Z-matrix of the N, CA and C atoms (Angstrom, degrees):
N
C 1 1.527
C 2 1.474 1 108.52
N 3 1.374 2 109.74 1 138.02
C 4 1.450 3 117.95 2 178.10
C 5 1.557 4 106.22 3 -100.51
N 6 1.289 5 117.72 4 136.78
C 7 1.432 6 128.28 5 172.82
C 8 1.573 7 102.78 6 -118.35
N 9 1.424 8 110.90 7 136.80
C 10 1.432 9 116.95 8 171.08
C 11 1.532 10 111.84 9 -123.74
N 12 1.305 11 114.33 10 125.72
C 13 1.466 12 120.49 11 -179.51
C 14 1.612 13 104.90 12 -109.91
N 15 1.361 14 114.85 13 134.71
C 16 1.454 15 122.99 14 171.83
C 17 1.443 16 109.64 15 -150.21
N 18 1.301 17 115.77 16 -171.01
C 19 1.409 18 120.88 17 -175.58
C 20 1.533 19 118.06 18 -73.03
N 21 1.401 20 118.19 19 -10.00
C 22 1.496 21 122.56 20 172.30
C 23 1.334 22 119.00 21 74.39
N 24 1.401 23 121.31 22 6.20
C 25 1.463 24 118.49 23 -177.70
C 26 1.542 25 112.14 24 -101.19
N 27 1.304 26 116.82 25 -176.53
C 28 1.497 27 122.61 26 177.62
C 29 1.499 28 113.25 27 -91.80
N 30 1.367 29 115.66 28 26.97
C 31 1.439 30 124.13 29 179.55
C 32 1.578 31 109.35 30 -98.68
N 33 1.219 32 113.48 31 134.85
C 34 1.538 33 124.02 32 165.63
C 35 1.565 34 114.05 33 47.58
N 36 1.376 35 113.47 34 -127.14
C 37 1.417 36 121.38 35 -177.18
C 38 1.529 37 114.13 36 -63.89
N 39 1.339 38 117.38 37 -27.36
C 40 1.488 39 120.45 38 176.56
C 41 1.561 40 112.83 39 -62.11
N 42 1.314 41 108.80 40 -47.14
C 43 1.505 42 114.09 41 175.90
C 44 1.527 43 116.70 42 -63.26
N 45 1.439 44 112.13 43 -41.62
C 46 1.399 45 116.12 44 172.68
C 47 1.534 46 117.39 45 -57.01
N 48 1.374 47 118.19 46 -46.00
C 49 1.374 48 122.38 47 -179.85
C 50 1.512 49 112.49 48 -62.33
N 51 1.447 50 109.57 49 -41.47
C 52 1.521 51 113.39 50 178.30
C 53 1.547 52 111.83 51 -64.40
N 54 1.340 53 119.76 52 -46.89
C 55 1.424 54 120.32 53 176.35
C 56 1.568 55 116.92 54 -58.74
N 57 1.394 56 112.47 55 -39.92
C 58 1.443 57 113.59 56 179.81
C 59 1.499 58 111.00 57 -70.65
N 60 1.350 59 120.04 58 -30.69
C 61 1.399 60 122.34 59 173.35
C 62 1.535 61 112.18 60 -59.72
N 63 1.276 62 114.37 61 -43.64
C 64 1.436 63 125.13 62 -171.33
C 65 1.660 64 104.36 63 -73.26
N 66 1.371 65 114.75 64 -53.69
C 67 1.447 66 112.25 65 -177.11
C 68 1.483 67 116.57 66 -64.87
N 69 1.227 68 120.03 67 -30.75
C 70 1.445 69 126.24 68 -177.13
C 71 1.559 70 106.82 69 -83.88
N 72 1.313 71 122.86 70 -15.97
C 73 1.393 72 122.57 71 -178.84
C 74 1.605 73 115.71 72 76.26
N 75 1.463 74 110.86 73 23.70
C 76 1.404 75 113.71 74 179.89
C 77 1.481 76 112.48 75 -74.10
N 78 1.262 77 118.17 76 153.17
C 79 1.448 78 126.70 77 -176.77
C 80 1.478 79 115.95 78 -110.63
N 81 1.394 80 122.90 79 -1.64
C 82 1.361 81 123.93 80 -174.86
C 83 1.557 82 110.24 81 -63.43
N 84 1.352 83 119.60 82 150.72
C 85 1.380 84 117.28 83 -177.51
C 86 1.555 85 108.13 84 -72.25
N 87 1.169 86 113.94 85 130.54
C 88 1.617 87 123.46 86 173.49
C 89 1.516 88 107.97 87 -117.91
N 90 1.237 89 116.23 88 100.46
C 91 1.429 90 123.94 89 -172.98
C 92 1.569 91 111.42 90 -103.04
N 93 1.323 92 114.09 91 123.79
C 94 1.333 93 121.37 92 179.97
C 95 1.524 94 109.69 93 -102.72
N 96 1.313 95 115.74 94 135.00
C 97 1.507 96 123.63 95 -175.56
C 98 1.559 97 107.16 96 -120.07
N 99 1.336 98 122.09 97 121.17
C 100 1.441 99 117.69 98 -172.28
C 101 1.583 100 107.97 99 -155.81
N 102 1.337 101 118.14 100 147.55
C 103 1.468 102 121.53 101 177.07
C 104 1.504 103 109.20 102 -66.49
N 105 1.291 104 116.23 103 127.64
C 106 1.491 105 125.45 104 -172.10
C 107 1.602 106 104.78 105 -68.77
N 108 1.211 107 120.25 106 -28.97
C 109 1.525 108 118.19 107 -179.55
C 110 1.552 109 113.96 108 -74.64
N 111 1.391 110 117.78 109 -5.57
C 112 1.396 111 114.97 110 -175.33
C 113 1.483 112 111.41 111 -116.34
N 114 1.316 113 118.20 112 -2.08
C 115 1.585 114 120.70 113 -171.00
C 116 1.471 115 109.72 114 -121.76
N 117 1.396 116 111.86 115 155.87
C 118 1.403 117 122.35 116 170.16
C 119 1.501 118 109.20 117 -114.72
N 120 1.275 119 117.70 118 151.43
C 121 1.503 120 119.20 119 176.66
C 122 1.641 121 105.31 120 -150.89
N 123 1.351 122 117.10 121 166.09
C 124 1.500 123 115.27 122 172.74
C 125 1.466 124 118.42 123 -45.98
N 126 1.287 125 114.41 124 122.19
C 127 1.642 126 116.50 125 -177.94
C 128 1.381 127 109.70 126 92.48
N 129 1.313 128 126.24 127 -6.04
C 130 1.461 129 128.68 128 177.17
C 131 1.499 130 113.42 129 -140.60
N 132 1.263 131 117.96 130 89.02
C 133 1.430 132 124.75 131 175.56
C 134 1.446 133 110.68 132 -82.96
N 135 1.256 134 119.41 133 84.48
C 136 1.524 135 124.02 134 -179.23
C 137 1.598 136 111.23 135 -71.04
N 138 1.345 137 113.87 136 112.31
C 139 1.539 138 114.74 137 175.51
C 140 1.552 139 113.49 138 -61.92
N 141 1.214 140 120.33 139 -24.14
C 142 1.517 141 122.10 140 171.30
C 143 1.421 142 118.09 141 -92.43
N 144 1.336 143 118.00 142 18.57
C 145 1.341 144 118.80 143 -178.11
C 146 1.552 145 115.38 144 -64.59
N 147 1.306 146 116.32 145 148.62
C 148 1.447 147 125.41 146 172.90
C 149 1.468 148 113.46 147 -116.40
N 150 1.402 149 112.76 148 -10.98
C 151 1.523 150 120.13 149 -176.71
C 152 1.506 151 109.72 150 -158.20
N 153 1.362 152 112.39 151 162.60
C 154 1.474 153 116.57 152 177.70
C 155 1.497 154 104.02 153 -111.86
N 156 1.302 155 117.76 154 151.79
C 157 1.468 156 126.88 155 176.99
C 158 1.481 157 102.19 156 -77.62
N 159 1.430 158 110.34 157 135.47
C 160 1.521 159 115.11 158 -179.74
C 161 1.549 160 107.99 159 -77.48
N 162 1.336 161 118.37 160 129.47
C 163 1.408 162 128.46 161 -176.46
C 164 1.622 163 108.23 162 -65.59
N 165 1.309 164 119.44 163 -25.28
C 166 1.482 165 121.01 164 -170.60
C 167 1.567 166 111.98 165 -90.78
N 168 1.292 167 115.58 166 2.29
C 169 1.543 168 121.45 167 172.15
C 170 1.433 169 107.72 168 -73.42
N 171 1.399 170 121.51 169 145.10
C 172 1.399 171 123.13 170 -179.71
C 173 1.450 172 111.53 171 -82.71
N 174 1.360 173 117.87 172 -28.92
C 175 1.448 174 126.88 173 -176.16
C 176 1.567 175 109.49 174 -145.72
N 177 1.321 176 114.93 175 148.69
C 178 1.397 177 120.63 176 178.04
C 179 1.591 178 103.90 177 -132.52
N 180 1.293 179 115.60 178 136.25
C 181 1.366 180 129.03 179 174.10
C 182 1.512 181 105.02 180 -114.25
N 183 1.381 182 120.46 181 120.48
C 184 1.383 183 120.75 182 -179.29
C 185 1.615 184 104.18 183 -107.18
N 186 1.288 185 114.59 184 140.35
C 187 1.502 186 115.93 185 -173.81
C 188 1.527 187 107.77 186 -126.44
N 189 1.368 188 120.14 187 160.60
C 190 1.398 189 122.11 188 171.73
C 191 1.525 190 109.54 189 -62.70
N 192 1.323 191 119.26 190 161.43
C 193 1.434 192 123.03 191 173.46
C 194 1.547 193 112.49 192 138.48
N 195 1.188 194 117.40 193 143.38
C 196 1.502 195 126.16 194 -177.28
C 197 1.475 196 115.40 195 -100.36
N 198 1.339 197 115.13 196 0.08
C 199 1.556 198 117.15 197 -176.04
C 200 1.546 199 104.88 198 -150.88
N 201 1.277 200 113.32 199 154.50
C 202 1.505 201 119.09 200 175.69
C 203 1.537 202 106.24 201 -67.45
N 204 1.311 203 115.70 202 139.22
C 205 1.514 204 116.72 203 -176.60
C 206 1.582 205 103.93 204 112.42
N 207 1.322 206 115.35 205 -31.93
C 208 1.432 207 116.53 206 179.58
C 209 1.554 208 118.22 207 -61.25
N 210 1.304 209 114.04 208 -21.74
C 211 1.507 210 128.94 209 -179.27
C 212 1.472 211 111.38 210 -82.32
N 213 1.413 212 118.62 211 -15.20
C 214 1.470 213 121.53 212 -170.24
C 215 1.570 214 113.61 213 -58.21
N 216 1.268 215 116.75 214 -45.38
C 217 1.394 216 119.19 215 178.66
C 218 1.424 217 113.43 216 -59.53
N 219 1.391 218 123.25 217 -42.63
C 220 1.326 219 128.11 218 177.12
C 221 1.511 220 114.32 219 -62.01
N 222 1.414 221 113.51 220 -42.35
C 223 1.466 222 119.89 221 170.46
C 224 1.489 223 117.47 222 -50.70
N 225 1.303 224 113.96 223 -48.86
C 226 1.408 225 120.95 224 -179.19
C 227 1.592 226 112.56 225 -67.52
N 228 1.332 227 113.87 226 -38.75
C 229 1.495 228 119.86 227 -177.91
C 230 1.582 229 106.06 228 -68.79
N 231 1.408 230 114.77 229 -42.94
C 232 1.465 231 112.33 230 177.66
C 233 1.586 232 112.43 231 -66.19
N 234 1.304 233 118.25 232 -35.17
C 235 1.417 234 116.21 233 178.63
C 236 1.533 235 109.83 234 -64.04
N 237 1.293 236 122.15 235 -42.65
C 238 1.392 237 123.54 236 176.46
C 239 1.625 238 107.84 237 -60.31
N 240 1.224 239 118.49 238 -44.37
C 241 1.487 240 118.79 239 -175.44
C 242 1.545 241 111.06 240 -64.39
N 243 1.373 242 113.79 241 -46.36
C 244 1.409 243 120.53 242 179.69
C 245 1.451 244 112.78 243 -59.69
N 246 1.372 245 118.41 244 -38.87
C 247 1.425 246 125.93 245 179.04
C 248 1.551 247 112.92 246 -65.28
N 249 1.396 248 116.08 247 -1.60
C 250 1.449 249 122.17 248 -175.72
C 251 1.487 250 113.35 249 69.89
N 252 1.242 251 113.64 250 34.11
C 253 1.443 252 122.78 251 176.31
C 254 1.603 253 109.18 252 57.46
N 255 1.293 254 112.96 253 47.42
C 256 1.476 255 119.61 254 175.64
C 257 1.530 256 113.99 255 101.88
N 258 1.285 257 117.93 256 -2.14
C 259 1.508 258 122.48 257 179.99
C 260 1.436 259 109.42 258 -70.58
N 261 1.407 260 120.57 259 -34.10
C 262 1.477 261 125.64 260 178.92
C 263 1.522 262 104.77 261 -117.58
N 264 1.313 263 113.28 262 149.04
C 265 1.581 264 113.81 263 -178.38
C 266 1.486 265 105.98 264 -77.32
N 267 1.429 266 108.01 265 157.90
C 268 1.518 267 121.95 266 176.36
C 269 1.467 268 106.07 267 -115.82
N 270 1.285 269 116.37 268 153.46
C 271 1.547 270 125.28 269 173.62
C 272 1.441 271 104.09 270 -153.25
N 273 1.294 272 111.32 271 131.96
C 274 1.484 273 118.87 272 171.04
C 275 1.524 274 111.48 273 -100.53
N 276 1.292 275 120.77 274 129.45
C 277 1.421 276 126.05 275 -178.19
C 278 1.521 277 111.26 276 -107.63
N 279 1.396 278 112.63 277 121.43
C 280 1.503 279 117.68 278 -179.82
C 281 1.476 280 109.85 279 -103.89
N 282 1.294 281 121.56 280 114.66
C 283 1.442 282 129.68 281 166.67
C 284 1.473 283 113.97 282 -118.52
N 285 1.284 284 114.67 283 122.43
C 286 1.431 285 122.40 284 -173.78
C 287 1.470 286 110.62 285 54.69
N 288 1.238 287 118.41 286 -127.72
C 289 1.532 288 123.94 287 173.55
C 290 1.494 289 117.77 288 93.13
N 291 1.343 290 116.70 289 152.26
C 292 1.484 291 120.54 290 -177.10
C 293 1.560 292 107.27 291 -122.72
N 294 1.308 293 117.76 292 -135.53
C 295 1.431 294 119.53 293 -173.46
C 296 1.490 295 114.08 294 -70.81
N 297 1.327 296 118.95 295 -31.40
C 298 1.435 297 121.08 296 -178.42
C 299 1.574 298 106.48 297 -66.15
N 300 1.389 299 116.26 298 -51.98
C 301 1.481 300 119.48 299 176.69
C 302 1.503 301 109.40 300 -55.17
N 303 1.312 302 119.61 301 -45.54
C 304 1.449 303 119.64 302 178.99
C 305 1.514 304 113.12 303 -56.05
N 306 1.301 305 119.69 304 -39.00
C 307 1.459 306 121.07 305 176.63
C 308 1.611 307 111.79 306 -70.46
N 309 1.379 308 113.97 307 -37.23
C 310 1.467 309 118.13 308 175.23
C 311 1.454 310 111.74 309 -63.88
N 312 1.346 311 117.88 310 -42.97
C 313 1.431 312 116.52 311 178.83
C 314 1.579 313 116.68 312 -66.17
N 315 1.331 314 113.41 313 -33.82
C 316 1.417 315 117.94 314 169.35
C 317 1.519 316 114.98 315 -58.61
N 318 1.271 317 111.51 316 -42.23
C 319 1.486 318 118.09 317 -178.17
C 320 1.519 319 112.24 318 -68.08
N 321 1.392 320 112.27 319 -42.22
C 322 1.472 321 112.29 320 172.23
C 323 1.514 322 117.61 321 -65.06
N 324 1.326 323 117.03 322 -38.93
C 325 1.436 324 120.06 323 -178.20
C 326 1.540 325 109.61 324 -70.83
N 327 1.306 326 119.30 325 -19.66
C 328 1.477 327 121.71 326 179.05
C 329 1.527 328 116.94 327 -114.00
N 330 1.297 329 109.66 328 7.95
C 331 1.451 330 117.07 329 -175.86
C 332 1.490 331 111.65 330 -66.31
N 333 1.289 332 114.46 331 143.83
C 334 1.483 333 125.28 332 178.60
C 335 1.565 334 105.01 333 -92.38
N 336 1.312 335 122.64 334 82.85
C 337 1.406 336 118.71 335 -177.09
C 338 1.575 337 111.37 336 -87.29
N 339 1.304 338 118.67 337 -179.17
C 340 1.337 339 121.42 338 -178.77
C 341 1.474 340 115.50 339 -74.12
N 342 1.304 341 114.04 340 -14.70
C 343 1.474 342 116.91 341 -179.14
C 344 1.583 343 106.56 342 -93.82
N 345 1.369 344 119.18 343 -5.24
C 346 1.410 345 122.00 344 -179.85
C 347 1.614 346 113.15 345 83.36
N 348 1.382 347 114.13 346 3.41
C 349 1.405 348 118.68 347 -175.78
C 350 1.515 349 103.07 348 -117.60
N 351 1.447 350 116.10 349 160.92
C 352 1.439 351 125.11 350 -178.32
C 353 1.612 352 101.86 351 -76.63
N 354 1.438 353 113.30 352 163.12
C 355 1.397 354 113.95 353 172.74
C 356 1.585 355 107.37 354 -80.76
N 357 1.297 356 117.46 355 129.58
C 358 1.445 357 119.02 356 -178.10
C 359 1.598 358 109.20 357 -69.92
N 360 1.313 359 113.65 358 156.51
C 361 1.436 360 119.49 359 -172.53
C 362 1.645 361 105.84 360 -126.61
N 363 1.267 362 110.59 361 131.32
C 364 1.519 363 119.85 362 175.85
C 365 1.495 364 108.24 363 -109.47
N 366 1.353 365 120.17 364 116.17
C 367 1.412 366 125.28 365 -167.50
C 368 1.533 367 104.66 366 -105.77
N 369 1.292 368 120.42 367 123.55
C 370 1.431 369 128.19 368 169.95
C 371 1.476 370 116.17 369 -79.72
N 372 1.289 371 116.94 370 80.89
C 373 1.557 372 119.86 371 -174.13
C 374 1.542 373 104.64 372 -64.09
N 375 1.351 374 114.30 373 143.42
C 376 1.436 375 122.78 374 178.05
C 377 1.523 376 110.84 375 94.28
N 378 1.379 377 116.04 376 -3.07
C 379 1.466 378 114.14 377 176.64
C 380 1.571 379 115.40 378 -91.17
N 381 1.339 380 108.68 379 -0.65
C 382 1.511 381 111.78 380 171.18
C 383 1.517 382 113.33 381 106.31
N 384 1.340 383 116.74 382 167.13
C 385 1.401 384 127.60 383 169.59
C 386 1.538 385 115.93 384 44.34
N 387 1.287 386 120.01 385 -128.90
C 388 1.435 387 122.82 386 -178.85
C 389 1.477 388 118.20 387 -53.55
N 390 1.300 389 115.54 388 -39.96
C 391 1.523 390 118.93 389 -179.02
C 392 1.449 391 109.66 390 -66.03
N 393 1.387 392 121.91 391 -34.85
C 394 1.471 393 120.29 392 174.85
C 395 1.482 394 110.57 393 -71.90
N 396 1.354 395 124.86 394 -37.69
C 397 1.350 396 127.80 395 179.78
C 398 1.500 397 111.73 396 -62.51
N 399 1.374 398 114.14 397 -45.08
C 400 1.446 399 117.22 398 177.37
C 401 1.469 400 114.22 399 -66.76
N 402 1.393 401 119.31 400 -40.00
C 403 1.439 402 120.61 401 175.74
C 404 1.505 403 109.83 402 -59.95
N 405 1.342 404 118.59 403 -41.83
C 406 1.450 405 118.74 404 -177.48
C 407 1.593 406 110.58 405 -66.72
N 408 1.411 407 116.22 406 -31.31
C 409 1.417 408 117.90 407 176.59
C 410 1.544 409 113.20 408 -67.69
N 411 1.376 410 111.35 409 -39.26
C 412 1.487 411 114.69 410 177.35
C 413 1.470 412 111.01 411 -65.45
N 414 1.359 413 121.61 412 -45.86
C 415 1.371 414 122.21 413 174.03
C 416 1.476 415 114.89 414 -53.97
N 417 1.370 416 119.57 415 -49.74
C 418 1.382 417 124.76 416 172.24
C 419 1.511 418 116.02 417 -50.04
N 420 1.355 419 116.93 418 -48.79
C 421 1.398 420 123.11 419 174.50
C 422 1.604 421 114.32 420 -53.25
N 423 1.332 422 110.15 421 -49.14
C 424 1.495 423 115.08 422 -177.94
C 425 1.446 424 112.08 423 -62.63
N 426 1.451 425 119.28 424 -28.00
C 427 1.354 426 126.13 425 -174.51
C 428 1.537 427 109.72 426 -90.45
N 429 1.331 428 116.99 427 1.20
C 430 1.403 429 123.85 428 176.86
C 431 1.503 430 116.64 429 84.13
N 432 1.339 431 115.64 430 4.54
C 433 1.516 432 120.57 431 175.77
C 434 1.539 433 111.15 432 -83.91
N 435 1.310 434 117.86 433 145.56
C 436 1.392 435 116.27 434 178.21
C 437 1.553 436 109.58 435 -85.01
N 438 1.342 437 115.46 436 131.30
C 439 1.466 438 120.83 437 177.95
C 440 1.582 439 105.30 438 -157.81
N 441 1.339 440 111.58 439 97.94
C 442 1.551 441 114.25 440 -177.97
C 443 1.413 442 110.38 441 -116.48
N 444 1.278 443 119.56 442 5.14
C 445 1.570 444 123.19 443 179.71
C 446 1.520 445 110.83 444 -61.40
N 447 1.318 446 121.14 445 -37.77
C 448 1.472 447 116.96 446 -170.68
C 449 1.523 448 112.72 447 -69.53
N 450 1.202 449 116.32 448 -33.79
C 451 1.531 450 120.02 449 -172.91
C 452 1.466 451 109.95 450 -125.05
N 453 1.250 452 122.58 451 108.54
C 454 1.437 453 128.43 452 -179.18
C 455 1.554 454 108.90 453 -152.17
N 456 1.277 455 117.86 454 170.85
C 457 1.455 456 122.80 455 174.69
C 458 1.508 457 108.41 456 -66.28
N 459 1.421 458 119.24 457 105.75
C 460 1.502 459 119.06 458 -172.96
C 461 1.468 460 108.01 459 -85.05
N 462 1.249 461 124.72 460 -0.59
C 463 1.451 462 121.28 461 -176.69
C 464 1.529 463 112.16 462 -94.77
């Protein structure tokens, strides 16, 4: 069984995954994780909203937090729990992304998982922004050139 966790809003790739799940009739769990203070959803018209919860996600987990990115630790913890604490493999997918994705990638790469290994990342090169920067850093590292700017402790 495949589980997908993302930010759960109607923005970008999250909306695309939700719509594809709906249109194709897929039943895999699509779990959105978002800071409650920043989103609206049916029955909760948040005047401070910055995003809408995507209706095509099967589950939504609302977290404390005042800015996007505050949900990242919960998302990683949920992924580890859903994986059965290492019984099933985990994989982080990086498509495009900005500063929040950069911080999430760092957390995945340095996560203390139940297997004792970090969460592997699959980077979709050509999708833009951070994904392309990270792919370039990976290529440079493989070629023996030093390039550490793309992935460092962003805090």
